[in-house]
N, C-alpha and C positions, 0 to 999 in steps of 0.2 A: 751227493750231488757234486757236479764239477765247479770248479772256480767260475768258468764262463757262464754257467747256467746260473750260478748265484748272482753274479754281476748283472746278467740281464734281468733277473727277477727283481733286484734292487732298483735298477733303472727303471723298470716298469712300474714299481711301486711309487717311485719319486715323481715319475711322469704323470701317473693317475692322480696323485695328490696335487700336483701342479695344475692339471687340467680342472680337477675338481675345484680348486681354489679360484681359478680364473672364471669358471662357470658361476660360482657364488658370487664373484665380483660383479660379473656381467648381469646376473640376475638382480643384484642390488642397485645397479646402474639403471637397469630397466625399470625397476620399481621407482626409482628417483625421478626418472624422466616421465614416467605416467603421472606421478604426483605433480610434477613441475607443469606438465600439460593440463592436468585437471585444474590447476590453480590458474593458468592462463585462460582456459576456456571460460572459467567462471568470471575472470577479469573482462574478457571480451564481451560476455553476455551482460555483464554489469555496464560496461561502456555503452553497448547498444540500447540498453534500458534508459541510460541517462540522456542519449541523444534523442531517442524517441519522446522522452518526457520534455526536453528542451524544445523540440518541435511543436509539442501541443502548448506549451507555454507561449511560444512565439505566435502560434495561431491565435490564441485567446487575446494576447496583447494587441494584435492586429484588429481584432474585432472589438476592441475597446474595453475589455474586461480588465478590471483592476488587478494587478499582480502584486501581491505582497512578498517583499523578499524573503520572509519566513516560509511562504509556500515553496519558494524555489529551494531554499535550504533543506526543507524537510521533504522535499520531493512529492508535493501533493498538489492536485489540480483544482483545489477548492479553498476558499477562504475561511477564517475564523471570525466569528462575531461574538461579542459578549451580550449578556442580557440586556445591558445599558444600550448597546447598538441597536437591538431589536426593539427596545422600548422607544428610541429616537426615531426608528423607521415607522412605528405606529403613529407617533406623534406628528410626523411630517406628513406630506402628501403623497408619500411613497406607496401606501397600501402594499405592505409587504406580502409576498406569497409564503406562506408558512406550512411546512410539512411536518406533522407529528407523528414519530414512528414508535410511540409507547404502545403498550398492550391496551386492550379494550377496557379493562378495569382502571387503568391509570388515567386513560382518556375520559372516561366517566367520572372520575374524581375531580376532574377540572382541566380545561383546556383552553387555549387561546380563541378569542373570537375570530372566526373566518379561516381558522387553521383547517387543513385537509389531513384526515386521519388515514395513515397507510402504517399499520403495524409493521415493525421489523420482520416478523416471521413470515410475512407475505409480501415484503416490499419488492423484492426482486420480481416477482410476477406482476405486481401492479405499477412498476416504474414507468410503463408506457403511457400512464394517465397523468404523469407530471407535465405541467405546462412547458412549453419550449420557447417562450418568448423572451424579451431582453430584461425583464424585471428580475430583482434579486430574489432568490430562492433562499429561505432560512430553513434548515432542518434541525429539528428540536427532539429531545427526548427527556429523560429525567435528570440526567447529569452531563451528558454530552458524548459518551461512548458509542451508544447505538446510532445516535445521529452522525457521528464521525463516519461510522461504516457505510450509512446510507449516502452520505455526502460523497464518499469516495466512489460508490457505485454510479451516482449521478455523473460526476466528473469523467469517469472513465467511459461513460456512454455519450460523452460530447455535450452535456448540459453545461451552460455557462453561468456565471454569477451565482454559484452555489456557496453557501455559507453554514458551516457547522455552528450552532450556538453552544458555546462553551458554558458549563454550569446548568444549562437546560431549565426545566420547569422548577427544579428545586431552588433556583436563584431568582425565579420570576416573582416580582412583588406587585405586579399589576393585576387587573381584573381578570377572572377566569369564568369560563361557561361550564356549569355542571349539567350532566345528563342524568 
Protein backbone atom coordinates (compact mmCIF):
# COMPACT_ATOMS: atom_id res chain seq x y z
CA UNK A 1 0.00 0.00 0.00
CA UNK A 2 1.32 3.40 -0.90
CA UNK A 3 2.01 6.10 1.64
CA UNK A 4 -0.74 8.29 0.18
CA UNK A 5 -3.29 5.49 0.46
CA UNK A 6 -2.21 4.84 4.06
CA UNK A 7 -2.57 8.54 4.94
CA UNK A 8 -6.01 8.66 3.29
CA UNK A 9 -7.07 5.53 5.21
CA UNK A 10 -5.85 7.00 8.52
CA UNK A 11 -7.58 10.32 7.85
CA UNK A 12 -10.78 8.41 7.01
CA UNK A 13 -10.56 6.41 10.27
CA UNK A 14 -9.97 9.57 12.36
CA UNK A 15 -12.79 11.37 10.53
CA UNK A 16 -15.17 8.43 11.07
CA UNK A 17 -14.30 8.36 14.79
CA UNK A 18 -14.79 12.10 15.02
CA UNK A 19 -18.16 11.96 13.27
CA UNK A 20 -19.19 8.98 15.37
CA UNK A 21 -18.21 10.83 18.55
CA UNK A 22 -20.16 13.90 17.42
CA UNK A 23 -23.19 11.73 16.63
CA UNK A 24 -23.01 10.20 20.10
CA UNK A 25 -22.72 13.68 21.62
CA UNK A 26 -25.72 14.84 19.57
CA UNK A 27 -27.75 11.79 20.60
CA UNK A 28 -26.91 12.48 24.25
CA UNK A 29 -27.92 16.12 23.85
CA UNK A 30 -31.19 15.15 22.14
CA UNK A 31 -31.89 12.79 25.04
CA UNK A 32 -31.18 15.57 27.56
CA UNK A 33 -33.47 17.94 25.67
CA UNK A 34 -36.25 15.35 25.57
CA UNK A 35 -35.92 14.75 29.31
CA UNK A 36 -35.86 18.50 29.91
CA UNK A 37 -38.98 19.02 27.79
CA UNK A 38 -40.77 16.16 29.53
CA UNK A 39 -40.04 17.82 32.84
CA UNK A 40 -41.34 21.12 31.50
CA UNK A 41 -44.50 19.51 30.11
CA UNK A 42 -45.15 17.98 33.52
CA UNK A 43 -44.41 21.35 35.12
CA UNK A 44 -46.83 23.14 32.77
CA UNK A 45 -49.48 20.47 33.37
CA UNK A 46 -49.06 20.87 37.15
CA UNK A 47 -49.39 24.66 36.85
CA UNK A 48 -52.55 24.27 34.75
CA UNK A 49 -54.03 21.95 37.40
CA UNK A 50 -53.16 24.46 40.11
CA UNK A 51 -54.78 27.33 38.23
CA UNK A 52 -57.90 25.24 37.62
CA UNK A 53 -58.02 24.31 41.31
CA UNK A 54 -57.67 27.96 42.35
CA UNK A 55 -60.51 28.92 40.00
CA UNK A 56 -62.72 26.32 41.69
CA UNK A 57 -61.70 27.58 45.14
CA UNK A 58 -62.51 31.16 44.12
CA UNK A 59 -65.88 30.02 42.76
CA UNK A 60 -66.71 28.28 46.03
CA UNK A 61 -65.54 31.28 48.04
CA UNK A 62 -67.77 33.57 45.95
CA UNK A 63 -70.72 31.28 46.72
CA UNK A 64 -70.07 31.62 50.44
CA UNK A 65 -68.51 28.20 51.04
CA UNK A 66 -66.07 28.06 53.94
CA UNK A 67 -62.53 27.66 52.62
CA UNK A 68 -60.13 26.14 55.10
CA UNK A 69 -56.47 27.10 54.44
CA UNK A 70 -55.58 23.42 54.80
CA UNK A 71 -57.91 22.65 51.87
CA UNK A 72 -55.89 25.01 49.68
CA UNK A 73 -52.53 23.66 50.87
CA UNK A 74 -53.65 20.08 50.24
CA UNK A 75 -55.36 21.04 46.96
CA UNK A 76 -58.72 19.56 47.85
CA UNK A 77 -62.17 21.02 47.31
CA UNK A 78 -63.84 19.50 50.35
CA UNK A 79 -63.48 20.24 54.01
CA UNK A 80 -62.58 18.05 56.94
CA UNK A 81 -64.79 17.57 59.94
CA UNK A 82 -64.16 15.72 63.15
CA UNK A 83 -66.64 13.45 64.86
CA UNK A 84 -67.04 16.29 67.41
CA UNK A 85 -67.98 18.67 64.55
CA UNK A 86 -70.63 16.22 63.37
CA UNK A 87 -71.92 15.75 66.92
CA UNK A 88 -72.23 19.54 67.26
CA UNK A 89 -74.10 19.70 63.95
CA UNK A 90 -76.60 17.12 65.23
CA UNK A 91 -77.02 19.03 68.50
CA UNK A 92 -77.66 22.34 66.71
CA UNK A 93 -80.58 23.16 64.48
CA UNK A 94 -78.42 22.43 61.46
CA UNK A 95 -79.99 19.02 60.62
CA UNK A 96 -76.86 17.73 58.88
CA UNK A 97 -77.07 15.74 55.66
CA UNK A 98 -74.96 12.62 56.23
CA UNK A 99 -73.90 10.13 53.58
CA UNK A 100 -72.59 6.80 54.86
CA UNK A 101 -70.39 5.01 52.30
CA UNK A 102 -69.75 1.84 54.31
CA UNK A 103 -70.78 -1.64 53.21
CA UNK A 104 -74.26 -3.04 53.85
CA UNK A 105 -72.96 -5.16 56.75
CA UNK A 106 -71.26 -2.15 58.37
CA UNK A 107 -74.44 -0.09 57.88
CA UNK A 108 -76.61 -2.81 59.48
CA UNK A 109 -74.27 -3.00 62.49
CA UNK A 110 -75.07 0.64 63.28
CA UNK A 111 -75.48 3.94 61.45
CA UNK A 112 -76.41 7.52 62.22
CA UNK A 113 -80.08 8.38 62.39
CA UNK A 114 -81.15 10.12 59.20
CA UNK A 115 -78.02 9.16 57.28
CA UNK A 116 -78.29 8.16 53.63
CA UNK A 117 -76.64 4.85 52.74
CA UNK A 118 -74.57 4.96 49.52
CA UNK A 119 -71.97 2.17 49.68
CA UNK A 120 -68.62 3.13 48.19
CA UNK A 121 -68.69 0.30 45.64
CA UNK A 122 -71.80 1.86 44.01
CA UNK A 123 -71.24 5.48 45.04
CA UNK A 124 -70.17 6.79 41.65
CA UNK A 125 -73.37 5.44 40.06
CA UNK A 126 -75.55 6.78 42.89
CA UNK A 127 -73.92 10.20 43.15
CA UNK A 128 -76.71 11.87 41.17
CA UNK A 129 -78.99 11.18 44.15
CA UNK A 130 -77.02 13.44 46.48
CA UNK A 131 -78.80 16.65 47.46
CA UNK A 132 -77.49 19.80 45.82
CA UNK A 133 -78.76 22.40 48.25
CA UNK A 134 -76.65 24.66 50.43
CA UNK A 135 -76.65 22.52 53.57
CA UNK A 136 -73.45 20.92 54.78
CA UNK A 137 -72.92 17.39 53.51
CA UNK A 138 -70.98 15.12 55.85
CA UNK A 139 -69.53 11.95 54.32
CA UNK A 140 -68.68 9.15 56.73
CA UNK A 141 -67.27 5.63 56.63
CA UNK A 142 -65.55 3.48 59.26
CA UNK A 143 -62.31 5.49 59.59
CA UNK A 144 -62.33 8.29 56.99
CA UNK A 145 -60.54 6.83 53.99
CA UNK A 146 -63.50 5.77 51.83
CA UNK A 147 -65.39 8.90 52.80
CA UNK A 148 -62.41 10.96 51.67
CA UNK A 149 -62.64 9.38 48.21
CA UNK A 150 -66.39 9.99 48.10
CA UNK A 151 -65.91 13.60 49.26
CA UNK A 152 -63.39 14.13 46.47
CA UNK A 153 -65.85 12.74 43.90
CA UNK A 154 -68.59 15.05 45.13
CA UNK A 155 -66.32 18.10 45.12
CA UNK A 156 -65.06 17.33 41.62
CA UNK A 157 -68.68 17.26 40.41
CA UNK A 158 -69.38 20.69 41.82
CA UNK A 159 -71.03 19.82 45.13
CA UNK A 160 -70.44 22.52 47.72
CA UNK A 161 -70.10 22.32 51.52
CA UNK A 162 -68.81 18.74 51.47
CA UNK A 163 -66.99 17.52 54.59
CA UNK A 164 -65.11 14.27 55.12
CA UNK A 165 -65.65 13.02 58.67
CA UNK A 166 -62.22 12.05 59.95
CA UNK A 167 -62.25 9.15 62.35
CA UNK A 168 -65.57 7.96 60.91
CA UNK A 169 -67.98 5.69 62.74
CA UNK A 170 -65.14 4.17 64.75
CA UNK A 171 -64.85 7.54 66.51
CA UNK A 172 -68.60 8.10 66.89
CA UNK A 173 -69.78 7.92 70.52
CA UNK A 174 -73.39 8.95 70.01
CA UNK A 175 -76.49 6.88 69.33
CA UNK A 176 -76.70 4.62 66.32
CA UNK A 177 -79.58 2.91 64.56
CA UNK A 178 -79.23 -0.83 63.93
CA UNK A 179 -81.02 -2.69 61.17
